[in-house]
ROMIFI-422635 format. One record per residue (C-alpha): residue number from 1; x, y, z. Coordinates in steps of 0.02 Angstrom, whole numbers. Each point is the difference from the previous one (the first is absolute). Layout:
N
[NUM, [X, Y, Z]],
...
END
This chain:
305
[1, [3029, 1982, -1455]],
[2, [-26, -111, -152]],
[3, [-189, -20, -41]],
[4, [-65, -145, 29]],
[5, [-78, -95, -156]],
[6, [-157, -59, 13]],
[7, [-47, -155, -36]],
[8, [-171, -61, -1]],
[9, [4, -228, 34]],
[10, [-177, -63, -55]],
[11, [-64, -175, 84]],
[12, [114, 43, 158]],
[13, [-67, -140, 97]],
[14, [48, -125, -127]],
[15, [157, -99, 7]],
[16, [90, 101, -128]],
[17, [-60, 189, 62]],
[18, [28, -72, 195]],
[19, [174, -39, -69]],
[20, [42, 181, -99]],
[21, [-61, 102, 132]],
[22, [129, -99, 144]],
[23, [155, 52, -122]],
[24, [-53, 148, -61]],
[25, [-41, 90, 162]],
[26, [202, -38, 37]],
[27, [60, 123, -134]],
[28, [-40, 157, 68]],
[29, [-10, 98, -185]],
[30, [-182, -84, -3]],
[31, [-150, 36, 22]],
[32, [-107, -134, 34]],
[33, [-220, -30, -52]],
[34, [-62, -131, 51]],
[35, [-179, -49, -65]],
[36, [-116, -141, 45]],
[37, [-181, -78, -23]],
[38, [9, -52, 164]],
[39, [66, 82, 191]],
[40, [175, -3, 5]],
[41, [61, -182, 70]],
[42, [201, 26, -22]],
[43, [74, -21, 167]],
[44, [85, 154, -38]],
[45, [-82, 136, -11]],
[46, [133, 136, 40]],
[47, [77, 121, -159]],
[48, [-106, 11, -133]],
[49, [-152, 44, -14]],
[50, [-157, -130, -37]],
[51, [-207, 42, -32]],
[52, [-130, -117, -45]],
[53, [-53, 20, -176]],
[54, [-107, -103, -144]],
[55, [105, 39, -162]],
[56, [-155, -57, -75]],
[57, [-99, 156, 62]],
[58, [61, 105, -159]],
[59, [-20, 162, 103]],
[60, [67, -20, 178]],
[61, [133, -83, -119]],
[62, [37, 138, -100]],
[63, [-32, 151, 168]],
[64, [140, -108, 105]],
[65, [128, 35, -170]],
[66, [-58, 171, -10]],
[67, [46, 27, 194]],
[68, [127, -94, 28]],
[69, [121, 24, -165]],
[70, [100, -149, -29]],
[71, [156, 13, -101]],
[72, [0, -201, -7]],
[73, [-117, -121, -12]],
[74, [25, -184, 59]],
[75, [-146, -93, -81]],
[76, [-23, -159, 106]],
[77, [-193, -36, 32]],
[78, [-109, -112, -115]],
[79, [-111, -162, -40]],
[80, [141, -146, -3]],
[81, [-111, -135, 29]],
[82, [-61, -77, -205]],
[83, [-136, -57, 102]],
[84, [-32, 140, 63]],
[85, [13, 127, -151]],
[86, [-86, -161, -131]],
[87, [-172, 8, 137]],
[88, [-39, 182, -14]],
[89, [107, 72, -143]],
[90, [-75, 170, 1]],
[91, [115, 25, 198]],
[92, [139, -86, -79]],
[93, [-17, 148, -149]],
[94, [-24, 163, 124]],
[95, [109, -56, 133]],
[96, [138, -92, -142]],
[97, [-2, 136, -154]],
[98, [-125, 140, 66]],
[99, [110, 31, 146]],
[100, [147, 6, -74]],
[101, [-63, 134, -132]],
[102, [-28, 97, 133]],
[103, [177, 8, 77]],
[104, [68, 19, -179]],
[105, [-98, 130, -17]],
[106, [50, 108, 127]],
[107, [182, -74, -7]],
[108, [-19, 97, -194]],
[109, [-73, 158, 68]],
[110, [111, 11, 138]],
[111, [185, -84, -63]],
[112, [-17, -113, 141]],
[113, [71, -178, -49]],
[114, [-68, -162, 27]],
[115, [52, -144, 34]],
[116, [-151, -138, -8]],
[117, [23, -177, 34]],
[118, [-15, -158, -154]],
[119, [-25, -170, -13]],
[120, [70, -161, -116]],
[121, [-176, -25, -45]],
[122, [11, 102, -168]],
[123, [68, -119, -63]],
[124, [-77, -187, -43]],
[125, [161, -70, 60]],
[126, [28, -105, -153]],
[127, [186, 102, -46]],
[128, [58, 16, 190]],
[129, [117, 96, 44]],
[130, [-43, 152, -72]],
[131, [82, 166, -45]],
[132, [-113, 182, 20]],
[133, [-33, -13, -176]],
[134, [-65, -162, -26]],
[135, [-172, -42, -86]],
[136, [-128, 18, 171]],
[137, [-138, -124, 10]],
[138, [-117, 0, 148]],
[139, [-94, -140, 39]],
[140, [-132, 72, 129]],
[141, [-42, 116, 52]],
[142, [98, 88, 140]],
[143, [135, -29, -134]],
[144, [-104, 107, -124]],
[145, [-52, 138, 151]],
[146, [172, 5, -12]],
[147, [89, 20, -149]],
[148, [-178, 123, -20]],
[149, [79, 101, 146]],
[150, [163, 4, -87]],
[151, [-64, 69, -179]],
[152, [-118, 168, 85]],
[153, [188, 1, 88]],
[154, [101, 35, -143]],
[155, [-145, 65, -83]],
[156, [5, 153, 109]],
[157, [147, 47, -17]],
[158, [62, -3, 168]],
[159, [165, -28, 68]],
[160, [2, -174, 78]],
[161, [94, -150, 22]],
[162, [-122, -164, -16]],
[163, [88, -158, 127]],
[164, [-52, -182, -99]],
[165, [26, -90, 144]],
[166, [-43, -206, 51]],
[167, [-51, -96, 156]],
[168, [56, 111, 112]],
[169, [36, -85, 211]],
[170, [107, 104, 136]],
[171, [-50, 23, 179]],
[172, [-76, 149, 104]],
[173, [-66, 50, 171]],
[174, [-188, -18, -77]],
[175, [-49, -187, 51]],
[176, [-152, -46, -116]],
[177, [133, 53, -151]],
[178, [-3, -141, -77]],
[179, [123, -84, -156]],
[180, [98, -146, -83]],
[181, [121, -45, 139]],
[182, [-92, 71, 153]],
[183, [-133, -111, -20]],
[184, [85, -156, -50]],
[185, [132, 29, 150]],
[186, [-165, -2, 127]],
[187, [-77, -138, -87]],
[188, [124, -97, 31]],
[189, [56, 66, 163]],
[190, [-180, -78, 55]],
[191, [37, -131, -106]],
[192, [-156, 14, -129]],
[193, [9, -57, -155]],
[194, [6, 113, -155]],
[195, [-38, -6, -168]],
[196, [129, 79, -105]],
[197, [10, 26, -222]],
[198, [124, -92, -86]],
[199, [-41, 67, -150]],
[200, [30, 174, -7]],
[201, [151, 107, -16]],
[202, [39, 172, 84]],
[203, [130, 72, 37]],
[204, [-59, 77, 219]],
[205, [71, 194, 46]],
[206, [63, 11, 159]],
[207, [-141, 151, 88]],
[208, [182, 102, 47]],
[209, [83, 8, -173]],
[210, [-159, 69, -88]],
[211, [-41, 122, 126]],
[212, [168, 33, -38]],
[213, [-30, 0, -173]],
[214, [-147, 146, 34]],
[215, [162, 102, 97]],
[216, [78, -31, -135]],
[217, [-130, 59, -135]],
[218, [-47, 157, 97]],
[219, [175, 64, 3]],
[220, [89, -40, -211]],
[221, [-221, 41, -26]],
[222, [20, -77, -167]],
[223, [-94, -3, -87]],
[224, [-60, -208, -61]],
[225, [-67, -173, 30]],
[226, [107, -102, 101]],
[227, [9, -204, 55]],
[228, [21, -7, 176]],
[229, [59, -171, 85]],
[230, [118, -149, 72]],
[231, [99, -29, -151]],
[232, [-44, -206, 72]],
[233, [-123, -93, -83]],
[234, [-75, -118, 71]],
[235, [-159, -119, 11]],
[236, [-131, 45, 127]],
[237, [34, -164, 87]],
[238, [197, 23, -19]],
[239, [-37, 152, 76]],
[240, [-104, -88, 144]],
[241, [170, -114, 28]],
[242, [111, 101, 13]],
[243, [-101, 98, 155]],
[244, [-8, -168, 73]],
[245, [164, -64, -4]],
[246, [45, 156, 45]],
[247, [-79, 11, 181]],
[248, [9, -168, 3]],
[249, [-169, -61, -22]],
[250, [-82, -157, -45]],
[251, [-26, 12, -188]],
[252, [-83, -170, 17]],
[253, [-154, 122, 55]],
[254, [30, 80, -222]],
[255, [-154, -88, -120]],
[256, [77, 64, -174]],
[257, [-153, 31, -117]],
[258, [-43, 92, -191]],
[259, [-84, 170, -10]],
[260, [-163, -83, -110]],
[261, [-4, -90, 175]],
[262, [-61, 154, 83]],
[263, [-44, 88, -145]],
[264, [182, 120, -38]],
[265, [27, -77, -163]],
[266, [-105, 109, -105]],
[267, [1, 202, 103]],
[268, [182, -24, 34]],
[269, [140, 1, -71]],
[270, [104, -149, -10]],
[271, [169, 35, -25]],
[272, [43, 196, 22]],
[273, [146, 70, 81]],
[274, [121, 176, -50]],
[275, [151, 50, -96]],
[276, [90, 120, 129]],
[277, [108, 86, -97]],
[278, [-88, 158, 1]],
[279, [-32, 6, 146]],
[280, [171, -29, 55]],
[281, [88, 118, -100]],
[282, [-136, 145, -12]],
[283, [-69, 10, 184]],
[284, [143, -79, 79]],
[285, [-82, -149, 64]],
[286, [59, -187, 40]],
[287, [-97, -121, 81]],
[288, [25, -108, 176]],
[289, [38, -191, -60]],
[290, [-145, -98, 94]],
[291, [86, -90, 119]],
[292, [93, 188, 79]],
[293, [-181, 85, 5]],
[294, [-57, -197, 137]],
[295, [144, 37, 80]],
[296, [-71, 216, 10]],
[297, [-178, -87, 37]],
[298, [43, -84, 140]],
[299, [114, 140, 82]],
[300, [-172, 94, -28]],
[301, [-98, -135, 42]],
[302, [79, 42, 185]],
[303, [-49, 202, -10]],
[304, [-169, -13, -78]],
[305, [-79, -160, 74]],
END
């Protein structure tokens, strides 16, 4: 029997982390290890090893790595709130940069492979859509921390794939997890009015696609930065109108606002989006069209809700 590859998923309670577990446990060539700061809240608790662990405790993390010796690490854990990173920059540095450096050092020492999640917020949003080698200029402490994490990974000399992504959406079994699509669907279904931004442009990323990209990265084991997102550019408002149309919800409940009106014009890029040719040609990545992803979410909604 083939020896399983040990894959460690950090942030396993998170949106992407849970999706990765659900996909990877279907393939018996992987031995899955999962860690999260809180108790396991994935309804599926079979066929992987879970441990509650605070990644920011470097001694505990080091002991864990030495005990289980993963061959691959998919690092999904991070502080992703722009406001939270601004409010506590020291905590942001510790979680989003220092933890990453420790994981990268482990990978360098053991020849393990690191998949790191990054963001379109490393760009200023003035020249989107972006290629991987385009000039970075983050506007927020969150974006700056993710860029620093990219740099420390590169500087360790470990084998890595950095996957930058944009506005991840979709559904999993954890009812506490929300995102643009679920938020808009549930608010409008409950006849609640919502405000949505009309002057920020994004290429939203289906979480199922992002999980597949992570798996492609560990299978190809190609070092570099890759842009992973959908292919369609929308304003946030345009995306929400499509969500309303798909589920036949009342669009009159939607009010358009500017980013400035909700204090998001200075700390978030106006227009990002990615050029995906590198991820397509090297990883074999293929994004799901937005409307098709809504159809898939509708089917999954019956399973997960």
